N, C-alpha and C positions, 0 to 999 in steps of 0.2 A: 504494500500500500504506500502511496505517496500523496502528500497534500501540497497544494500550490495556491498561493494567493492569486485571486482573480479579480481584477479591477474592471468594473463596468461603468463607462462614462455615459451618463444620461442627462436629460434636462439641459441646463446651461453649460454643462461640461461636454455634452455630445459634440463631436467634431474636433475635440482637442486632444484625443488620445495619442495620435501620432506625434504631435508636438511635445506632449508630456514625456513619452518614452524616449524621444530623441534628447530631451533635456536631461532626464535621469541618467541615460547611458553616457552622457557627456560629462557628468560630475562625479560619478562613481567609478572607481578603478575596476579593471577586469570585467567590463560590462559590454553587452552586445545585444542587438536586435536579431533574434533568431529567425523569425518569420512574421509576415503580415499578410493576411488574406482579407481583401475588401469584399463588400457585398456586390453580387452581380446586379445589373439593372433590373428593376422590377421586383426584387426580393423583399418581402415584408421585413420590417425592422430596421432597414437601413438603405443607404444610397451608395453608389460606387465610390464616393469620397470617404465613406466611413469604414472603420475596421470591424469586420465581422469576427475575426479571431486573430490574435497576435501573441507571440511569445518573445520575451526578452529576459536578459539576465542582468542583475546588479551585483557586482562583486561576486560573481559565480552562482548567485541564488536566482532560480527561475521564477518568473511571474507570468501571468496570462492577462490579456486585456481584450476588451470588446467595447463597442459603442452601439447604442440603440436609440432610434428616434421615436420610439413609442412614448406615450405620455405616462411615464412611471411616477408613482407617488413617493419615490425615495431617491436618494443620491448618496454621496459619501458622507460619513459621519466621523467625528473625532473619537467616538466610542470604539472604533477599530482603527488602529494606526500601525505603521511600519516602524519597528524598533531597530535602531542601528547602534551597534556597539563599536565605538571609534577607538583607535589605538593611540592617537596623539592629540595634543592641544590644537595644532594646526588643522588636522583633519576635521575635528568636531566644529571648530570655528568656521572653516570654509564651507562645510556642508550646511550648517545652520544658516549662515548668511545667504547662501545660494537658494536654499529651499524656502526661506521666509521672505525673500525679496520679491519685487515686481508684482505686488498684489497679494502676496502671502500674508499670513497672520501669525504673530507670536502668541502662543497660549501660556507657556511657561518660559520666561526668559532664560537664556543660557547662562548658568551660574553654578557656583559651588553651594550645595544645599546641606552641608554638614550642620548638625544641631537642629534647631527648630525649622520645620519644613523639609527635613531631610527625606528625600525620596528613596534612599537606601539602595540606589543602583550603582553608583560609582563616584568618581572624583568630581565630575561635572555633568550636568543634565540640562536639557532644554526640550521643549515640545512646541511644534509649529505646524501650521497648515500651509501647504504650498498654493500657488495661484490656480491649480487645477482642482483643489478641494481635498487632496490627499493629506492625511495627518501623519506626522513623523515625530517620533521620540528619539532623540539622540543622546547617547550616554558615553562618557569617557570612562573606560574601565580603569579600575585602580591598579 
């Protein structure tokens, strides 16, 4: 058995999946887009510009992606986030800045939370939502 995170871009995010995965693979090391299949003309759920199914890797971890132009009653939520364990101060700082910039949103500022408010994860922690609505928790391992 294998589990894989599957990101479905709907509503205001529909049409932004390819831009998002190009952005993600550009900022994470050891990353690549493995495949993108677009909707054929006339197929329900999408148009030829939208991704029907895609697979990409971020630092060797595989993710799947799709877009749907149906009127869904849901979208991305911060209740489900991608947790990234960083190995250096430069790495966590760069990723946090990249992910939270250009329309992103900082939910927990990147800082050292030892003592009161300690999240218990590591030396430094931050939580943000990127401009595509994906939520990211970044942690600097001790």
